C-alpha positions in Angstrom: 0.0 0.0 0.0 1.1 3.6 -0.6 2.2 5.9 -3.4 2.4 4.5 -6.9 3.6 6.1 -10.2 1.9 5.2 -13.5 4.3 4.8 -16.4 2.2 4.5 -19.6 5.3 3.4 -21.6 6.1 6.3 -23.9 7.3 9.4 -22.0 9.8 10.9 -19.7 8.5 9.7 -16.3 12.0 9.5 -14.8 12.0 13.2 -14.1 9.1 12.9 -11.6 10.8 9.8 -10.1 14.0 11.8 -9.6 12.0 14.6 -8.0 10.3 12.3 -5.6 13.6 10.7 -4.6 15.2 14.1 -4.2 12.4 15.1 -1.9 12.7 11.9 0.1 9.4 10.3 -0.9 9.2 6.5 -1.5 7.1 5.1 -4.3 6.4 2.1 -6.4 5.6 1.7 -10.1 2.3 0.5 -11.5 3.5 -2.6 -13.4 0.1 -4.3 -13.9 -3.6 -3.7 -13.5 -3.5 -5.5 -10.1 -1.3 -2.8 -8.6 -4.1 -0.2 -8.7 -5.7 -2.0 -5.8 -2.6 -1.6 -3.7 -2.2 2.1 -4.4 -3.5 4.6 -1.8 -2.2 7.6 -3.8 -1.5 7.7 -7.5 0.5 10.1 -9.7 0.3 9.9 -13.5 3.1 11.9 -15.1 2.6 12.1 -18.8 4.8 13.5 -21.5 3.8 13.0 -25.1 0.9 12.7 -27.5 -2.7 12.1 -26.2 -3.5 9.4 -28.7 -0.2 7.5 -28.1 -0.8 7.7 -24.3 -4.4 6.3 -24.6 -3.1 3.6 -27.0 -0.4 2.5 -24.6 -2.7 2.4 -21.6 -5.3 0.3 -23.6 -2.7 -2.1 -24.9 -1.3 -2.7 -21.4 -4.8 -3.2 -19.9 -4.4 -0.1 -17.7 -7.0 2.4 -19.0 -10.1 0.9 -17.4 -8.3 0.2 -14.1 -7.1 3.8 -14.1 -10.7 5.0 -14.5 -11.9 2.7 -11.7 -9.1 4.0 -9.4 -10.0 7.6 -10.0 -13.7 6.9 -9.5 -12.9 5.0 -6.2 -12.2 8.3 -4.5 -8.5 7.6 -3.7 -6.1 10.5 -4.2 -5.0 11.1 -7.8 -2.4 13.6 -9.1 -2.1 13.9 -12.9 0.5 15.8 -14.8 0.2 17.1 -18.4 -1.2 14.0 -20.3 -2.1 12.7 -16.8 -4.5 15.7 -16.7 -5.6 15.6 -20.3 -6.8 12.0 -20.1 -9.4 13.1 -17.6 -11.3 14.9 -20.4 -13.6 13.5 -23.0 -11.4 13.6 -26.1 -8.5 15.5 -27.7 -8.0 17.1 -31.1 -4.6 15.4 -31.0 -6.0 12.2 -32.5 -9.3 10.3 -32.5 -8.9 8.4 -29.2 -11.4 9.1 -26.4 -10.3 10.1 -22.9 -11.7 8.9 -19.6 -14.6 11.4 -19.8 -14.5 12.3 -16.2 -14.4 16.0 -17.0 -17.1 16.8 -19.7 -15.0 18.9 -22.1 -12.7 18.3 -25.0 -9.0 19.1 -25.4 -8.4 21.5 -28.3 -5.3 22.9 -30.1 -4.1 26.4 -29.4 -4.7 28.9 -32.1 -1.5 30.0 -33.7 -2.6 33.2 -35.4 -1.2 35.4 -32.6 1.4 33.2 -30.9 3.8 30.3 -31.3 2.5 26.7 -30.8 3.5 24.7 -28.8 3.1 26.9 -25.7 6.6 26.3 -24.4 8.2 27.9 -21.4 7.5 29.4 -18.0 4.1 30.9 -17.3 1.8 31.8 -14.4 -1.1 29.8 -13.0 -3.8 32.1 -11.7 -6.0 30.5 -9.0 -9.7 30.7 -9.4 -10.3 31.0 -5.7 -7.3 32.2 -3.8 -9.1 31.8 -0.5 -9.4 28.0 -0.8 -6.7 25.4 -0.4 -4.3 26.2 -3.2 -2.9 22.6 -3.2 0.6 24.0 -3.6 -0.1 26.2 -6.6 1.3 29.7 -6.1 0.0 32.5 -8.3 3.2 34.5 -7.9 5.4 31.6 -9.2 6.2 30.5 -12.7 5.7 26.9 -13.9 7.0 25.1 -16.9 4.5 24.4 -19.7 5.2 22.5 -22.9 2.1 21.6 -24.9 0.1 22.3 -28.1 -3.3 21.2 -26.8 -5.2 22.4 -23.9 -8.6 22.6 -22.2 -9.8 26.1 -23.0 -11.7 28.0 -20.3 -15.2 28.4 -21.6 -17.8 28.7 -18.8 -20.7 29.3 -21.1 -20.0 26.3 -23.3 -18.8 23.8 -20.7 -20.2 24.9 -17.3 -20.0 21.4 -15.9 -16.3 21.0 -16.8 -15.4 24.5 -15.6 -16.4 23.6 -12.0 -13.3 21.4 -12.0 -11.0 24.4 -12.7 -8.4 25.2 -10.0 -6.3 27.7 -12.0 -6.1 29.3 -15.4 -3.3 30.6 -17.5 -3.2 33.2 -20.2 -1.4 32.5 -23.5 -1.8 35.1 -26.2 -5.5 35.9 -26.4 -6.5 32.4 -25.1 -7.4 31.5 -21.5 -6.9 27.8 -20.7 -7.2 25.5 -17.7 -3.7 25.0 -16.1 -4.9 22.9 -13.2 -8.1 21.0 -12.0 -9.1 20.0 -8.5 -12.3 18.4 -7.4 -13.0 15.5 -5.0 -10.0 13.3 -5.0 -8.5 14.6 -8.2 -5.8 17.2 -8.6 -4.0 17.6 -11.9 -1.8 20.2 -13.7 -1.2 21.0 -17.3 2.3 22.3 -16.3 5.2 20.1 -15.2 6.0 20.7 -11.5 8.9 18.2 -11.8 10.5 20.6 -14.3 9.5 23.8 -12.6 12.5 24.3 -10.3 12.0 25.1 -6.6 8.3 26.2 -7.2 7.5 22.9 -8.7 9.3 20.8 -6.1 7.5 22.7 -3.4 4.1 21.9 -5.0 4.9 18.2 -5.2 6.2 18.1 -1.7 3.2 19.9 -0.2 0.8 17.5 -2.0 2.7 14.4 -0.7 3.1 15.6 2.8 -0.6 16.1 3.4 -2.6 13.2 4.9 -4.2 11.2 2.1 -7.6 12.0 3.6 -6.9 15.7 2.7 -7.0 14.9 -1.0 -10.4 13.2 -1.2 -12.9 16.0 -0.8 -11.9 19.1 -2.7 -14.9 21.3 -3.5 -16.2 22.4 -6.9 -14.9 25.7 -8.2 -17.1 28.6 -8.9 -17.4 29.8 -12.5 -15.7 33.0 -13.5 -16.1 35.2 -16.5 -12.7 36.4 -17.4 -12.0 38.0 -20.8 -8.6 37.2 -22.3 -6.1 40.0 -21.9 -3.8 41.2 -24.6 -0.5 40.2 -22.9 0.3 36.9 -21.3 2.9 36.2 -18.7 5.1 33.8 -20.6 8.7 34.6 -19.8 11.7 34.7 -22.1 13.9 31.7 -21.5 17.7 31.7 -20.9 19.2 28.3 -22.0 22.7 27.1 -21.0 24.2 24.8 -23.5 27.0 22.3 -23.0 28.8 20.7 -26.0 30.0 17.3 -24.7 32.7 15.1 -26.3 35.5 12.8 -25.4 38.9 14.3 -25.1 42.0 12.5 -26.2 42.2 10.6 -22.9 38.7 9.3 -23.4 37.0 11.5 -20.7 33.8 13.3 -21.4 34.2 17.0 -21.0 32.3 20.2 -21.8 34.1 22.0 -24.7 33.5 25.0 -26.9 34.9 26.1 -30.1 35.1 29.1 -32.4 33.3 28.3 -35.7 33.0 24.8 -34.2 36.8 24.1 -33.8 37.1 22.7 -30.3 40.9 22.2 -30.1 43.3 24.7 -28.5 45.2 26.8 -31.0 48.0 27.5 -28.6 49.4 26.3 -25.4 47.4 27.4 -22.3 48.1 27.0 -18.6 46.0 23.9 -18.6 45.9 22.5 -22.1 48.5 21.9 -24.8 48.0 23.2 -28.3 45.8 20.8 -30.3 44.1 19.4 -27.2 40.3 19.3 -26.9 39.3 22.4 -25.0 38.2 21.3 -21.5 35.7 23.7 -19.8 34.5 21.4 -17.1 32.6 18.2 -16.4 29.0 18.1 -17.8 27.1 17.0 -14.7 28.8 19.5 -12.5 28.2 22.3 -15.0 24.6 21.3 -15.4 24.1 21.5 -11.6 25.8 24.9 -11.5 23.6 26.4 -14.2 20.5 25.0 -12.6 21.4 26.6 -9.3 22.3 29.9 -11.1 18.7 30.1 -12.6 19.0 28.7 -16.1 15.5 28.1 -17.5 16.6 25.2 -19.6 19.7 23.1 -20.1 21.0 21.6 -23.3 23.5 18.8 -23.6 24.8 18.3 -27.2 26.8 15.1 -27.7 29.5 15.9 -30.2 31.7 12.9 -29.3 32.6 10.1 -31.6 30.2 7.8 -29.7 27.3 9.4 -31.6 27.6 6.8 -34.5 26.3 4.2 -32.0 24.2 6.2 -29.6 22.6 3.3 -27.7 26.1 2.0 -26.9 27.1 5.4 -25.8 26.8 4.4 -22.1 28.9 7.4 -20.9 26.5 9.9 -22.5 23.4 8.1 -21.2 25.1 8.1 -17.8 25.6 11.8 -18.0 21.9 12.4 -18.8 20.8 10.2 -15.9 23.1 11.9 -13.5 22.2 15.4 -14.7 18.5 14.6 -14.5 18.9 13.6 -10.8 20.0 17.0 -9.8 18.5 19.3 -12.4 14.7 20.1 -12.2 14.3 22.3 -15.3 13.9 21.0 -18.9 16.8 19.1 -20.3 17.4 18.8 -24.1 19.7 16.1 -25.5 21.3 16.3 -29.0 23.7 14.3 -31.1 23.1 11.0 -32.8 19.3 11.1 -32.8 19.0 9.3 -36.1 18.6 5.8 -37.6 21.9 4.0 -37.1 23.5 0.6 -37.2 25.6 -0.7 -34.3 29.1 -2.1 -35.0 27.6 -5.6 -34.6 25.0 -4.9 -37.3 22.0 -4.2 -35.0 19.8 -1.5 -36.6 18.6 1.3 -34.3 15.8 3.7 -35.2 15.9 7.3 -34.3 12.7 6.7 -32.2 14.5 4.0 -30.3 17.5 6.3 -29.6 15.2 9.1 -28.5 13.3 6.7 -26.2 16.5 5.7 -24.5 17.3 9.4 -23.8 13.8 10.1 -22.6 13.9 7.2 -20.2 17.3 8.4 -18.9 15.7 11.8 -18.0 15.7 14.0 -21.1 12.7 16.1 -21.9 13.4 17.0 -25.5 15.8 15.7 -28.2 17.6 17.9 -30.7 18.0 16.8 -34.3 20.6 18.4 -36.7 21.9 17.0 -39.9 19.1 14.4 -40.2 16.6 17.2 -40.3 18.3 18.7 -43.3 18.2 15.4 -45.2 14.6 14.9 -44.2 13.6 18.3 -45.7 15.5 17.5 -48.8 13.4 14.4 -49.2 10.3 16.4 -48.4 11.0 18.9 -51.1 11.9 16.3 -53.7 8.7 14.3 -53.1 6.3 17.1 -52.2 5.0 15.4 -49.1 6.2 13.9 -45.8 6.9 10.2 -46.0 6.4 9.5 -42.2 9.9 7.9 -41.8 12.1 10.8 -40.7 13.3 11.1 -37.1 11.2 14.3 -36.7 8.0 12.5 -37.8 8.4 9.3 -35.8 9.5 11.0 -32.6 6.8 13.7 -32.8 4.1 11.1 -33.4 5.1 9.1 -30.3 6.0 11.9 -28.0 4.4 15.0 -29.4 6.0 17.7 -31.5 7.0 19.6 -28.3 9.6 16.9 -27.7 11.4 17.5 -31.0 13.9 20.4 -31.4 15.7 21.0 -34.7 19.1 22.6 -34.5 20.1 24.4 -37.7 23.6 25.5 -38.7 23.5 28.0 -41.5 26.4 29.8 -43.1 26.4 33.0 -45.0 26.9 33.0 -48.7 28.0 36.5 -49.9 26.8 37.8 -53.2 26.7 41.0 -55.2 23.2 42.4 -54.6 23.3 44.4 -57.8 23.8 41.3 -60.0 22.5 38.3 -58.0 19.4 36.7 -59.6 19.6 33.4 -57.9 16.8 31.4 -56.2 17.3 33.1 -52.8 17.0 36.7 -53.9 14.0 37.2 -51.6 16.1 36.1 -48.7 19.1 38.4 -49.2 20.3 40.3 -46.1 22.1 43.6 -46.4 24.8 44.5 -43.9 23.7 47.5 -41.8 25.8 50.7 -41.6 25.7 50.5 -37.8 26.5 46.8 -37.7 29.8 45.1 -37.3 32.4 46.6 -39.6 33.1 43.4 -41.5 29.4 43.2 -42.5 28.9 46.8 -43.8 28.1 47.1 -47.5 27.8 43.3 -48.0 24.9 41.1 -48.9 24.3 37.4 -48.3 21.8 34.6 -48.0 22.0 31.8 -45.4 22.9 28.3 -46.6 22.2 25.2 -44.6 25.0 22.8 -43.6 25.3 19.3 -42.1 28.0 17.4 -40.2 28.7 20.3 -37.8 29.1 22.9 -40.6 31.6 20.9 -42.6 29.3 20.3 -45.6 27.0 22.8 -47.3 23.7 21.8 -48.9 21.7 23.4 -51.6 19.0 24.5 -49.2 18.3 27.9 -47.7 17.6 28.4 -44.0 14.0 29.5 -44.6 13.4 26.4 -46.7 14.8 24.3 -43.9 12.8 26.0 -41.1 9.5 25.7 -42.9 10.3 22.2 -43.9 11.0 21.0 -40.3 7.8 22.7 -39.2 5.8 20.8 -41.8 7.4 17.5 -40.6 6.4 18.1 -37.0 9.2 19.8 -35.2 8.1 21.8 -32.1 11.0 24.2 -31.8 14.0 25.5 -33.8 17.4 26.3 -32.4 19.1 28.8 -34.7 22.9 28.6 -34.7 25.2 30.8 -36.8 28.5 29.5 -38.0 29.6 33.0 -38.8 28.8 34.4 -35.4 29.8 31.4 -33.3 32.5 32.4 -30.8 32.8 36.0 -32.0 31.1 37.7 -29.1 29.5 40.1 -31.6 26.0 39.3 -30.5 23.2 37.2 -32.0 22.6 37.5 -35.7 19.3 39.4 -35.4 18.7 39.3 -39.2 18.9 35.5 -39.2 16.8 35.1 -36.1 14.1 37.5 -37.4 14.1 35.7 -40.8 13.5 32.3 -39.1 11.0 33.6 -36.6 8.8 35.3 -39.3 8.8 32.2 -41.4 7.4 29.7 -38.9 4.8 29.5 -36.1 6.7 27.3 -33.7 9.0 28.6 -30.9 12.5 29.7 -31.9 15.7 29.8 -29.8 18.5 32.2 -30.7 22.1 30.9 -30.4 25.7 31.8 -31.3 27.5 35.1 -30.8 26.5 36.2 -27.3 29.4 38.1 -25.7 27.6 40.2 -23.0 24.4 40.4 -21.1 23.3 43.3 -23.3 23.2 40.9 -26.3 20.4 39.0 -24.7 18.4 42.2 -24.3 19.2 43.0 -27.9 17.8 39.7 -29.2 14.6 39.9 -27.1 13.9 43.5 -28.0 14.9 43.2 -31.6 13.1 39.9 -32.4 10.1 37.9 -31.2 12.2 34.9 -30.3 11.1 32.9 -27.3 14.5 32.0 -25.9 18.2 32.6 -26.2 21.1 30.2 -25.7 24.7 30.6 -24.8 27.6 28.4 -23.9 31.1 29.8 -23.8 30.4 33.0 -22.0 28.7 31.0 -19.2 31.4 28.3 -19.1 34.2 30.9 -18.8 32.1 33.0 -16.4 32.4 36.1 -18.6 28.7 36.7 -17.9 26.5 35.1 -15.3 22.9 33.9 -15.8 21.8 36.1 -12.9 23.5 39.1 -14.5 21.6 38.4 -17.8 18.3 38.2 -16.0 18.9 41.3 -14.0 19.6 43.4 -17.1 16.5 41.9 -18.8 14.3 42.9 -15.8 15.8 46.4 -16.0 14.6 46.5 -19.6 11.1 45.2 -18.6 11.6 41.8 -20.3 9.7 39.2 -18.4 11.9 36.6 -16.8 11.5 33.8 -14.3 12.6 34.2 -10.7 13.0 31.0 -8.7 
């Protein structure tokens, strides 16, 4: 008897398990339908697609026992998909939900905002005078979803009596948590919401189980959507991880992707892999410093056989045990063949990283090749890493990392296919760019090979295939400290309707302000300046607040 966790078989549930262990709570896993009878409290953490979740629950014979458990009156805590399955249905497929809450799950409108809704946002309590169940209206929580229960009292009055808190995103007001009787569930991820999320989980678990069985119905409110939402801008700390010449995994950083020392330093010989620290220690440091997300990119030679890359999987597991914000893993997320001839699909590789504790996977060169196939055939073929992973885990789990390089041309004579994408160097820009014109060409293999594909074609192509976010690197700006390439970031942001992360070129805290004031980008990423402690994350956020840019405070 006691606390049980439900793993539906296709999502990152390890993050919640890590949170519970960190907080000192013991639990067991639901391994069969019979375990529901032994559970006195149940948490269902779900990451992924609604239809996939329902399908896995049905195939394992767990859907009906889950319904019976919830109707039995014993405490239930659902997270993300664990909340959405309580509803009648979802526009994310044709499967029916449990129907406990009489309302459908719909997709966000993307005419005024990016979809997925990805990042840190507020959860506004319907009735602040009642038991908040750990939800704090002054805190920020991590959301990552394309589908939601929209708050519509006139249309779904019965369902709206379940609403515990709402959240504004663009012009839409949606349900961010529900609470009634024995049920409490959140659309956001408390296990990935830093100190605020850990506090919420801990408060729910430390209450007597009897306190979770009689929550009252909520009163209906009539709240008009407001023009601005509270979604914060995200600061992402990135770590490039590879094996050095001694075989140890280290965090490194290069200029234009060259990670070897060019001259002898006090710690490293010329030609040695630049060593800026150990990945898990740095990840823990950045989490403590207030990073909103962390990114581990595997650039080591292990990536040709990712499922045999036990050191990198161990890094992910260890980082996930001490980091309670979203963790993205990149490198080797592709179809591959092990040295013994065993074939591994990109979906299988991604699944291994999700089970180790990753929340998103980043795809690079494989995305370029997939878009080339898409453009050649005129339609998706369903086989790419982007498509297969997005289908199983939801598009919010798939990040595409793009590495464009400038191709300089004479604007007075250029009549090539990318004329509409030409960028002109600004007179007040960096001196080496003034008076020049260029378009952005896509590359693969870490920038070593150029492809006949523009950055706009790539961005729109990966969005069509199902990517949920784009990480925009710049080979030309990487390591320069000149600031983000605002023209490039703006070009990508205006060509897609999914979130975009700016990367490459940050040399000061002011550069983060520049990219958020000069573009509509949702997040900005840096590596070297954080590793070398040229700029601290707290310094970046302090300057952003001074410029009235909304940031998370933990």
